[in-house]
N, C-alpha and C positions, 0 to 999 in steps of 0.2 A: 584494522578493517572495521568500519561502522556498519551495523545492521540497523536499518531505519524503517520503522513502520510509518506509512503515509496513508491517511484516510480522512474523509469528511464524515463527521459524526454528529448526529442530532442530540439534543438534550437528553433524550431517553436511550442513548447509545445505539440507535438504529443506524445502520449503514446501507441497507438495501431492502427492496420489496419486489418479490417476483422476478428476481434476476436483474433488476434495474436500480439505478439511483432514484430515490423519491424526489429529487430536486435537480436543478441545473443552475450552477453559478459559473458564469464565464470566467471570472477572476480565479476561482478555485481550480478550474480546468487548466488555466494558463499557468498557475503556480505549480500544479502537479507536473505539467510538461517541463517547465523550467528546472525543477528540482531533480527529476528522474532522467532527463536527457543525458545521454552518453554513459549511463550506469546500467548495471544489471537490475532487472525487475523480476521478482519472484511472485508467482500467483498460483492459486489453485485452478483446476480445470474449469470449474463453473465460472469463476471470475473471468478467465480468458474468453470463454464462450459468450459472456455477457458484453464484451467489448464489441461494438458494431463491426461487422465483417470488413468494411472498407478501412478500418483503423487497425486491423489485426494483420500481423503482429505489430506491436507499437514501434513505430519507426524511430531509429536512432538510439535504441535501447537493446540490451541483450535480454531477450525474453526467455525466461525459464518457467516452465509450467509443471506443477506437481500433479501427477496422476498415477493411480495404481493400475490403470488399463494398459497392458503391454502393447496393444495395437494402436494406441492413441499417439499419433505422430503428425500434427499439423505442420505445414510448411513454415520455415523461418523461425521455429522455436526449438528449444532444447527441452526434452521431457525427462523428468526424474521422478522417483517414487516418494521421496520425503524431503523435508526441509534440510536435514543434515546432508543429504545427497546433493542438493542444490548448492549449498555452501562449499562442499568439497569440490564440486565441479568448477566453481569460480576460482577457488584456491589452486587447484591442480592443473587447470586448463585455462589460463588467462587469455583474454582476447585483447590485443593491443589497442584496438580502436575504442575501447571502453575504459572509463575510470572505475576500476573495481575496488577502490579503497572504500567506497560507499555502495552498499547494496540495499535496494529498496524492496520491502514487502508491500504489495499493493492489494492483497485480499486473497480470499475471503475470510470469513469468521474463523474457520478452523486453522487456517494458516497464520492469522494474526495471533490466535491463542497459543499456537506452538512457538511462535517467534517472540512473543512478549517477554518471556523469562530471560532470553539471551540478547534482546535488542539493546542498543546503546543510546538510541535517540527515537523520538516520536515527532512526526510532522503532522499535526492535526488541524483540520479546519473544524472548529467547534461551531455548529449551527445553533443559533439561539432560539430554537423551536423544537418541539417534539413532532415526530412523524410516525405514521403507521408503517410497520415493517416486519420482516420475518428473519432478518439477519442483523446481528448485533456485534459491536466492537467490544473487546474486553474492557473491564473497568480500569481506569488509570489510577493506580494507587499512589496518592500524593506522598506517602512515606517512602516510596521508591523513586518517584519521578519529580524533578523540579522544573518549573517553568522558567525558561531562559529568554524567551522573546514572545511578544504578542503584538499583533497588528489587527485592530478592529476595522471591519468593513461593513458596507451596506450595499445592497443591490435591490432596487425597488423598495419594497416594504420589508425585505428580509435582512436580518443582521447576522453576521458571523465573524469569527476571529481566526486568524492564522496563528497557531500557537506551536512553538518548538519546546519540547521537553528533553531533558537529558537525564540519564540515570544518575542518581545521587551516589556519591562515594560512600562506601561502607566503613 
């Protein structure tokens, strides 16, 4: 089973500002959908609530939300208390309509930080610009992660790269 972190990350590691993405790149959203479709997606409660209501839960994906609030039970999602619980849920209660060999972590910062030490792959959109923000992606340690694919893109005056990293063998 692959645990994959997927995120769009600015040069200064910003991933969010006031519960929203500080940018909008149509190709990045398309890539996110293509990669995560038919897979479980794990996210924190704040990330889930930052998704526009008309898109919640994310269609065609098994939505698993991490929350410590016992009463938190939005329709169409599975709620667990911790990342380990989410992984156990997928392993012990498979859903046949999903490809559960790859599980995507889609945010936020705390969930990324918990998942980074056990992740097998990173799918990062590196945005070639710094943004003001209040949420940050963990540092990608190049001694642990190797870049295996890169596609450079432009949208208007903005430049970004789709980069795939895999954990190096020890």
